[in-house]
N, C-alpha and C positions, 0 to 999 in steps of 0.2 A: 698473629695479628693481621696479616694480609688476608688470610682466609676468612677471618671474622668480618673484616671490613667489606670484602667482596660479597659475603653472604648477606650482610646488612643492606648493601646497595641493591643486590638482586631482589631481596624481599620488598624493599621500599619501592623499587620500580614495578615489580609484579602487582603490588597493591594498587598503584595508580593506573596501571593498564587495565586491571579488572574493573576498577571504578569507572574508567572511561568507556569500556564496553557496556557496562550496565547503563550508563547515561545515554549512550547511543541507542541501545535497545529500547529504552523507555521513550526516547524522543521519536523513534520510528513507530512504535506502537501508538503513540499519541497522534502522529501524522496520519496513520492508517485510519483512525477513527475520525479525524478532521475531514478526510476525503469522503468518508461515508456521509457525514453530516452535510457536506457541500453538495453531494449528489442528491440527498433527500430534500435539501432546500433549493435545489437547482441554482446554486451559487456559482455561476460560471467565473466570476472574478476570483473567488477563492480557488477554484479548480485550476485556473491558469497560473495562479501563484504556486500551487503545489506541483504542477506538471512542468517538466522541462520543455523547452521550445520544440525539441525533436522527439517528444513522447510518442511512443507507439504502443498500440494495444492489439493483441491477437485475441479477438473476442470469441465468445461461445457460439456466435452465429456464423463462424468461419470467415469473418471479415477482419482485415487488418486495417486499423484506423490510425491516423496521424493527428496529433494535436495541432490546432490551428487550421486544419482542413475539415475533416469530417467527424472528429471525436465529439465536438460539442453539438453536432447534429444527431447524435445517437438517440434512439427512441426513449431510453431511460431518462433523458433530460427533458423530453417533450410530453411524456405521459402525465396524466393526473397523478396525485400522490401515490407513491409506492412504499412498500415496507422493505427495508434493506438492512441486514445485519452482517457483520464481518467478525470472524473469530481468528485472531492471529495466533497460529500455533507454533511457528518457529521463526526466529530472526537469526540470520547468519550474517556476520559482519566480516568483511574482507577489505580492510582499509577504508577507502572512500566509496565502496560499493556495498550495499546491504540488500539481501534477499529477505522478503517477508512472505511467508507462506501460510496458508490456512484454508478456511472454508467460509462460504457466504450463503445466505438465504435471501432470495428476492421473491416478493409477492407483488405482482402488478394487478391493477384493477382490471376486471373483465368487462364484458358488455353489461350495460344497465347497472344494477347494484351487485352483480355477481363479482366474486373475487376469484382470481385464478388460483390454481394449486401452487404451493411454494416450489420454487426452483432452487435446488441445492447445487452449489458449484464448488470446485476447488480452484484456488488461484495462487499465482506467484506474482508479487510486485517487486520491481527492481528500483531501488533508490540509489542516487549518486550525489555526493557532496560536490556542488558546483558554486564557486564564488562564496564559500562559507555557509551555504544553505542546502539542505537536503531537498532534492527534486526527484519526482517520480519519472524515470526515463523509459520504463517498459513494463508491460503487464501481459500475463497470459491467464485466461480463465476458461474453464470448461465445465459443462453441465455434467453432474454425476448421473449416470444411467440408473433408472429405477431397479 
């Protein structure tokens, strides 16, 4: 009887843990795309909602940027319309910290009506639950060599 009860409690707990992990993964994937839309729309209000106060970026141009200082001054937010897509390939959940990893493609306008070649990158975003909300606390992106 005890063994059956223990097994039932274990299975019941495992079911809810798996459901919670799926919910967290889905939420992070949605936040990843929300950030892409905010960049495309140059929506700095939304970006500041998504980013932690101490958000830091190790950018592909070898610059380390901090939110509130020079992250909002990045060229990507100042250029005319860009094309930007992100494919989330892996989400790793460790309690209140989540790693989202994948690839991105950025196409920026060139001189005149020319369009630059697409830039393909690999990225890792680090999300942390702060005061009940997921905040992007860190990011690393690098250009994939041709």
